[in-house]
Backbone bond lengths (Angstrom), bond angles and torsions (degrees), N, CA, C in turn:
res aa  C-N    CA-C-N  psi(-1)  N-CA   C-N-CA  omega(-1)  CA-C   N-CA-C  phi
1 M - - - 1.446 - - 1.516 110.76 -
2 E 1.305 115.80 -26.01 1.457 119.38 -179.58 1.531 110.57 -67.58
3 G 1.313 117.19 -36.32 1.463 121.29 178.37 1.517 111.77 -64.70
4 A 1.332 116.34 -35.88 1.462 120.12 179.07 1.525 110.79 -67.86
5 A 1.322 117.66 -39.19 1.458 120.72 178.92 1.524 110.44 -65.67
6 K 1.322 116.15 -39.97 1.465 119.97 178.28 1.521 109.81 -66.31
7 G 1.316 116.87 -40.92 1.463 120.81 178.52 1.516 111.96 -62.63
8 M 1.330 116.53 -40.55 1.458 120.65 179.93 1.525 110.80 -67.31
9 S 1.320 116.76 -40.90 1.463 118.62 178.69 1.522 110.73 -66.07
10 D 1.331 117.33 -34.02 1.467 120.50 175.33 1.525 111.25 -64.85
11 I 1.319 115.94 -41.04 1.468 120.09 179.00 1.515 110.38 -64.11
12 V 1.321 117.47 -44.40 1.462 121.39 179.99 1.521 110.36 -63.26
13 S 1.322 117.34 -43.16 1.463 119.21 -179.43 1.525 110.99 -66.87
14 Q 1.324 118.48 -35.30 1.462 120.29 176.72 1.519 111.49 -67.53
15 L 1.326 116.51 -37.89 1.465 119.42 178.45 1.519 111.39 -66.69
16 T 1.316 116.61 -43.01 1.469 118.91 -177.72 1.522 112.03 -70.61
17 T 1.310 118.42 -30.86 1.464 119.62 177.98 1.519 111.73 -87.15
18 G 1.310 118.50 -25.96 1.464 121.57 -176.27 1.516 114.19 -82.60
19 I 1.322 117.97 -29.49 1.463 121.50 -178.39 1.518 108.05 -96.80
20 T 1.320 115.76 111.41 1.460 121.09 176.65 1.521 108.57 -117.03
21 S 1.314 116.05 162.38 1.461 119.12 -179.01 1.524 111.00 -65.25
22 S 1.323 117.84 -36.43 1.464 119.24 179.08 1.522 111.05 -67.80
23 G 1.320 117.08 -38.83 1.462 119.84 177.20 1.510 112.38 -67.08
24 L 1.328 116.63 -40.89 1.458 121.36 -179.77 1.520 111.00 -65.60
25 F 1.335 117.11 -48.83 1.457 120.12 -178.80 1.518 111.65 -71.41
26 G 1.334 117.36 -25.63 1.459 119.77 173.64 1.514 111.49 -64.43
27 T 1.316 116.19 -41.85 1.466 121.01 178.27 1.523 110.68 -68.56
28 V 1.320 116.53 -41.96 1.467 120.10 179.61 1.523 110.56 -64.08
29 S 1.330 117.10 -40.31 1.464 119.36 -179.56 1.525 111.50 -66.86
30 E 1.329 118.20 -27.00 1.459 120.50 177.29 1.528 112.21 -72.17
31 I 1.340 117.87 -36.22 1.467 120.42 -177.38 1.529 112.75 -95.08
32 F 1.337 118.10 -3.61 1.461 120.99 -177.53 1.529 113.14 -60.41
33 P 1.345 120.27 -42.66 1.477 118.46 177.01 1.529 112.62 -59.71
34 F 1.310 118.00 -38.41 1.456 121.54 177.91 1.532 110.62 -63.06
35 I 1.321 116.61 -41.12 1.472 120.96 179.23 1.520 110.40 -63.25
36 I 1.327 117.38 -42.68 1.465 120.72 179.98 1.527 110.67 -63.81
37 V 1.331 117.34 -42.43 1.461 120.99 178.95 1.524 110.15 -63.41
38 M 1.317 118.14 -42.25 1.463 120.82 -179.50 1.534 111.78 -65.52
39 I 1.324 117.74 -38.82 1.467 120.49 177.84 1.525 109.64 -65.19
40 G 1.338 116.76 -43.55 1.465 120.03 177.81 1.515 112.02 -62.62
41 F 1.326 117.01 -41.91 1.455 120.82 178.69 1.531 110.96 -63.46
42 A 1.326 116.93 -43.68 1.470 120.44 -178.96 1.526 110.84 -63.65
43 F 1.335 116.81 -41.25 1.458 119.87 179.14 1.530 110.69 -65.77
44 G 1.329 116.62 -44.78 1.457 120.65 179.43 1.517 112.08 -63.37
45 Y 1.325 116.45 -39.47 1.467 121.09 178.52 1.530 110.87 -64.01
46 K 1.328 115.83 -40.35 1.466 119.57 179.49 1.525 110.76 -65.15
47 V 1.322 117.11 -43.89 1.466 120.79 179.42 1.526 109.91 -65.42
48 L 1.322 117.70 -42.94 1.452 121.23 -179.90 1.530 111.78 -61.95
49 R 1.326 116.87 -42.67 1.470 119.82 178.07 1.521 111.19 -62.04
50 K 1.338 116.36 -39.42 1.464 120.34 -179.75 1.532 110.89 -66.26
51 V 1.334 116.51 -40.43 1.461 120.55 179.56 1.523 110.69 -66.79
52 V 1.331 117.17 -43.93 1.462 120.73 -179.20 1.527 110.56 -65.58
53 K 1.318 116.04 -40.13 1.477 119.70 179.03 1.535 109.97 -63.41
54 G 1.325 117.03 -41.67 1.461 120.04 179.29 1.514 111.83 -70.09
55 A 1.315 117.92 -35.46 1.472 121.21 -178.27 1.524 110.32 -67.20
56 S 1.326 117.52 -34.59 1.463 119.05 -179.88 1.525 111.40 -68.54
57 K 1.324 116.69 -23.51 1.463 120.37 178.60 1.541 111.79 -97.17
58 G 1.334 116.74 0.35 1.462 119.80 -178.94 1.505 113.22 80.76
59 K 1.318 117.96 21.98 1.457 122.06 -179.88 1.523 108.95 -115.33
60 A 1.324 116.26 152.44 1.461 120.70 177.53 1.523 108.29 -111.10
61 N 1.305 117.04 94.90 1.467 122.36 179.12 1.525 109.14 -112.41
62 V 1.305 116.18 133.60 1.467 120.50 173.36 1.502 107.74 -138.15
């Protein structure tokens, strides 16, 4: 059991030294354009579904 405690403390120390704010924000800045595109696509898809649903009933909803 002592080896497991030492292993866990090693894992925690690696996580605390390995994750820095510059590394985290560097990764976020790389995927940010993808996130913006996905939000735009989801919004457009929702509006399109609403328009198509209204058009099939003869209504103009936006």
